[in-house]
N, C-alpha and C positions, 0 to 999 in steps of 0.2 A: 395157907400161905398167901402173904397180901404183898402185894407191889406196891411198891411207892414209886412214882413218877414225879420228877422234878424238873421243872422247865426254866432254863436261864434265858434271859434276853439280853442280849449285848450289841451295842451300837459302835461299829469302828468307821470313824471318820477319816477317810483319807484326800488329801487333796487332788483332784482330776486336773489334768495336764489340759490348759485352756488352749494354747495355742504351742505348736512345735515349730522352732526355728531350726533349719539344716545348714551345717556347715557344709561347704563343698567348693571346689575352685576358688578357693581364699575369699569366700563371702559369705554374709548370712543371707539366708533367703528363709522367707521374707526379710527385708532391712527392717520393716516395722509390721507391728504388732497390736493391736488393740484387745485389752482384756477388762475385766472388772476388778476390782478390788478383793483381793482373796484369792484370786487365782494364780493358778501356776504355769510358767513358761519352761518349757524344756528346749534343751540345744541337744543335737545331735551331730558329733563330728563324723563325717563321710568322706574325710579327706584322707589322703596318706601321711600327711605331716599333722605335727600337733597343734591345739588351737587351745586359747583360754577363751572366757568371757568374763570382762573385766567392768563390772556395775560400780558406781560411785558408791553403793551401798552393800556390795558382796563381789566376790570374786571366786571362780572356779579354778580347781587345780587344771594341770594341763590335758587336754583330753585326746587321747590316741583315737585311730579309725574305731569308729563304732562304739565309743563311749557316750555317754549322756550327763548332763548337767541339767538340774532343773533348780527354779528360785520361785518362791510364791513372794507376790507383792501385795501389801496389806494396804497401802495407802495411795489414794489417787495421786497422778500427778506424771508428768513425762521422763522416763529414766531412758538415758544414751548409754551404750557401752560400747565398746571396741575389744579386738584382741591383741593383748600386750605383744605378743611374737608379731602380729604384722598388722602394726597401728592405722594402716590404710582401712582394714575390714571394721566397718561400724555399723550400728543397729539401734533400734529407738524400740521401747516399749511403753506404750500409753495406757494408763491404768486408769479408768471412769469409777465414779461413786457407785 
């Protein structure tokens, strides 16, 4: 009896979170993060109330407590965002080339 062994190689690429922004006490913490192009930022709502993340290029759904929204930034630049529910909540993502 002859055994045949087949080996497969597969590479799976997942975007790693380069920065995490916590949403708590009606503010984004930290308010500004700096990442590299191709990196991902994740926002985690730790508040009892719902919030969203509104960028010029993307918008999250309303996030309940414990929910996360992630966005990958492919192009260098400065991206401002806020919460539509609480417009005084503001933050910035700086993406370096």
